[in-house]
N, C-alpha and C positions, 0 to 999 in steps of 0.2 A: 584389137587388143583389149584385154579384160582388166578389170580392177578386182583383184583377188583378196581373200582373207589375209594372205601374207602381206600384200601391199597395205591393207588397212592396219595391220599390226605394226608395220614399219612407220606408218604415219603417226600412230600413237607414241612411238618412241621419239619421233621427230618433235612432236608437240611437247613431250617431257623435256627434251633438250632445250627448246625455246623458253619454256618456263624457267629452267635452270639458268638461262642467260638473261632473264629479267623481263620477258614479255608477260604482261598481266591481263591484257584485254581479252575477255572471254570469247567475244564474237570473232576476233582475229584468230585466236587459237582454234576455235571450232572450224573456221573456214580452212585453215591450213590442214586441220585433221581430216577434212572431208574431200579436199580436191586431189584427184589422182595425178600427182606431179609427174609420174613416169610417162603419162600420155603426152606430155608437153616436150619430151626429150627424145633425142636420137636413140634408136634401139641399142646402140653400143654402150650407152650409159645406164641402161635399165637397172642394173644391179646396184647402182649408186644413187638412184633417184631420190632416196630419202635421207641421204647424208646432208648435213648442213653445209653445203658447198655450192658454189656457182659452177655451171658447166657450159661448154660451147654449144651453140645452136647455129642455124644457118646464117649466112651473110656476115661471118666473123663477129657475131654478137654472142651474148651469153644469156642463160636463164639465171636470174639472180639467186644468191644464197637465200634460203628460206628465212633465216634470221633477219636479213636486210628487208625482205618483203614484209615480214611481220612488224619490224621496227618502223618502217615508213607508214604502213597501214595504221598502226597504233597512233602515230603522230597526227594523222588526219582527223582522228576522232569522228569517224563516219557515223552519220545517223541515217536510218532508212529513208530513202527518197532524196538524199543529197545528190546534187548534180556535180560530178567530178570530171575534171579533165586530166587525162593521163598522157604524158609526153614520153613516147617510147613504148609501143605495144609489145614489141619483141615476140616472145613465144606465146603471150597471152596469159601467162600464169598470174601475174599481178592483176591483170584485168579481171580474171575469174574470181580472185579474192575480193575485189571491190564489188563485183556483181553479187557475190554471196552475202556481203555486208549490207546489201539492199540499196546500193548506189545506182544512179543512172549514169553510166560511164560513157564519156566521149574520149576516144583514144587515137592519138596520132602516131603513125610510124613512117619513118623516112626511107627505110629499105623496102623497095618494091617486092622483092622475093618474100620477105617476112610478112609484109602486109597481105599479099595474096594468100599465103599459106594460113595465116591466123584468121583471116576473114572467113575462110571456109571451115576451119577447124573448130573454132570456139562454139558456134551454134550447134555443130554436130555433136558435141559432148555436153550440151545443155547450158552454156553460158552465153547470154545474149546481151551484148553491149548496146547502148542507145545508138551509137554510131562509131564506126571505125573509119579513119581518114588516112589517106596517103598524102603526106605533106611535110612541111617544115615546122617542127615543134617550137622553134624559137619564136614563131609568130603567134602561137596559141591558136585559138579558134574564136575570133571576135564575134562571129555571127551567132554563137551559142552562149556567149558570156552574158551576165557574170556567173561565176562558178562558186559553189560552196567551198570547194577545195581543188587544188591542182597538185599533182604528184609528178615529179620528173624522175625517170628510172635510168638515166645515164648521166655521166659526169659533165657538168656544165662549167666552162672556164669563167663564166660570169652569170649573173642573174638576168635573164631577158626581161626588159621592162614591160613588154606586152603581157607577160604572165602575171606580173604584179597588178597591172591595170585591169586584168580580167577577173580578179577576185572580188567577191562580194565584201562589203564591210563585215568584219568578223570572220572572213574566210581565211583559209590556211594554205600556204604554199610550202611543200616539202621538196627540197632540191639539194642534191649533192654538188657542192661548188669546189672547183679546183682542177688542176691539170693532171699530174701523175697520180695524186691521191686527193680525195675529196673530203670536205667537211660537210656532214649532214646538217643542213640549215633549215630552220623553220621560220617562216614569216607569217605573222598574223596581222591582217589588215585592220587597223584601228580607226581609220578615217580616210578621206579622199587621198591625202598625201602622207598619211602617217602609218608606219609599219613597225611592229615589234619583232625583233630578230633574236633567235636563239641558235647557238651553235652546239651540236650534239654528238661530237666525236668523229673520228676518221673512218672512211670507207673507201673501197676501190670499185669503180664502175668503168665500163667501156665509155668512150667519149660520146657526147651528144653532138650529132652531126647536123649541119644546116644547109641552106641554099639548094634545096631539092625542088626542081621545077616540076 
């Protein structure tokens, strides 16, 4: 499948939409503008790939709305070389954005079908994460901790304590918290046991699943 001039034009329109919705981080906008989102989606959705909407992917999951991806990415304040843990690899679209921002990405996926698919697909189109893991995102990745940032791309009913403990001092956790609807929440680690919390509006995500052996 190709990335055509038409696709590139549609991405420019998508970036303009995100700017109009309040996204200001130039690096995030540049990443969204350069990643061929249509390659991450089922062919039946190709005509809609650059709409600002979420769409179904394998294993009853979704590829997130571009605004949501941009919003979460902006909150992370990624610097080149940051070590970032992503909970919920999914299609790999958010992973690709983080890679383009210069992060060393560790990403955990609970759905085996998606893990296998994305593990092969991402390097094929030029986005190489530091490590993709099949496992339980609620546990984080203690052997690679601490992280500069952690991003959760599914709705969590609560904030898993291992994720908070695996942040560096000054590190940022971006997580949508709630059941049917989630509140986008930012935690900034200020000390060993001290966290600054910001609630940043309502979003809808598929649920974060756990206990995958």
